[in-house]
C-alpha positions, -999 to +999 in steps of 0.1 A: -150-322+266-179-340+283-203-320+261-185-330+230-186-367+240-223-365+246-228-351+211-206-378+197-226-405+215-259-389+204-247-387+168-236-423+169-270-434+182-288-414+155-266-430+128-273-464+142-310-458+143-309-444+108-291-476+095-317-498+113-345-479+095-328-481+061-322-519+066-358-525+077-372-506+047-349-525+023-360-558+038-397-549+034-391-537-002-373-570-010-398-593+006-419-611-021-453-597-028-479-624-031-503-629-061-524-658-072-518-675-106-548-694-118-552-717-148-585-727-163-596-755-186-569-781-180-552-804-174-538-804-209-508-816-229-490-784-217-496-788-179-465-808-172-443-781-186-462-755-166-456-775-135-419-778-143-418-740-147-436-734-114-412-757-097-382-740-112-394-706-098-406-721-065-442-708-071-476-724-065-507-720-086-544-729-086-559-751-114-596-750-121-601-781-141-627-796-165-639-831-158-631-846-193-596-833-191-591-848-156-602-881-170-577-878-198-548-867-176-552-883-141-514-885-134-510-848-140-538-841-115-520-863-090-487-844-096-505-810-090-516-821-056-483-838-047-464-806-055-486-784-034-508-767-060-545-760-053-571-778-074-606-766-082-634-777-104-645-758-135-674-780-146-678-805-174-691-789-207-679-753-206-709-747-229-729-716-217-763-730-227-755-764-211-737-753-179-762-726-170-793-746-180-818-747-150-813-739-114-793-771-108-772-770-140-740-755-125-741-776-093-746-809-113-716-801-134-694-792-104-705-824-086-697-845-116-662-829-119-657-833-082-666-870-083-639-875-110-614-855-089-621-877-059-617-909-079-582-896-089-568-881-057-591-896-031-605-862-020-629-835-031-624-797-034-645-768-023-628-744-048-648-737-080-648-713-109-678-712-133-671-709-170-668-672-180-669-663-143-698-655-120-710-627-142-731-623-162-747-658-165-749-672-130-782-665-113-788-661-076-807-694-074-778-712-091-753-695-067-774-707-038-774-742-051-736-742-054-733-726-019-756-754-005-728-778-015-702-756+001-686-745-031-664-714-028-665-695-061-634-677-073-632-652-102-602-629-109-594-592-111-567-595-138-576-611-171-545-620-191-567-623-222-546-652-234-578-668-247-581-638-270-545-629-280-532-665-285-498-648-285-474-651-256-457-617-260-490-598-263-505-617-234-474-609-213-475-572-221-513-570-214-509-588-181-480-566-167-499-535-178-529-546-157-506-556-128-492-520-127-527-504-128-544-528-104-545-514-069-568-540-053-554-569-033-552-598-036-542-599-073-557-630-089-547-635-125-567-655-150-546-677-174-556-707-194-539-741-197-536-738-235-511-736-263-486-708-256-491-709-218-456-721-211-440-693-233-463-667-216-455-679-181-417-680-188-419-643-196-442-635-167-425-655-140-392-638-149-409-605-146-424-615-113-391-624-098-374-592-110-403-572-094-403-592-061-435-612-067-443-647-058-474-669-063-492-689-037-520-715-040-556-704-031-569-718+001-604-721+015-598-696+043-591-667+018-618-642+009-628-650-027-623-624-055-655-621-074-667-603-105-695-579-103-727-598-108-760-584-122-789-586-098-816-611-108 
């Protein structure tokens, strides 16, 4: 009888341990996986709706903004910051031959954009993204000039190609295909603050929630994701 009781107790302990393991694995599986939504070229007439959508889904994003657009939409910039999103500078012209002209071309544009940002929210940012990313146009000397001003350059490892498709459904499908194939972490997705962005993000954020993803704002302590850059 004692032997049977020992086996019953042992079996009960094993079942309890098994349940604990199952519950722990389910908890891990259901915990949101973090990615980073980034939007270039704004703020625009579509940004307020994007912010509404992000708020509805309890997600944060990072906005790399152009100086003329900040001047046109200062209240939107203030709202971004007030709602906990990250803000970065994207320059002034977004013209390849202008932005990348001379060693100091990029840093001058970033400084001008940062001056405008400071005039709007009372502070500067260290986050920056160069037009078209850090490859292939940015030179080592231009990078050094930006680094001397403590700019932290961020690129991406998933391009939604919204700038090319100009179609929310195609952009959405392309993005989730890349999400499934991308093994690197963190996942940083390039979107643009353009027409169709709200429709695209409505599809994508629903997909994110169904697949247990959330988005956080980029912070200065994170290791930046960078594109491969050709040697000078």
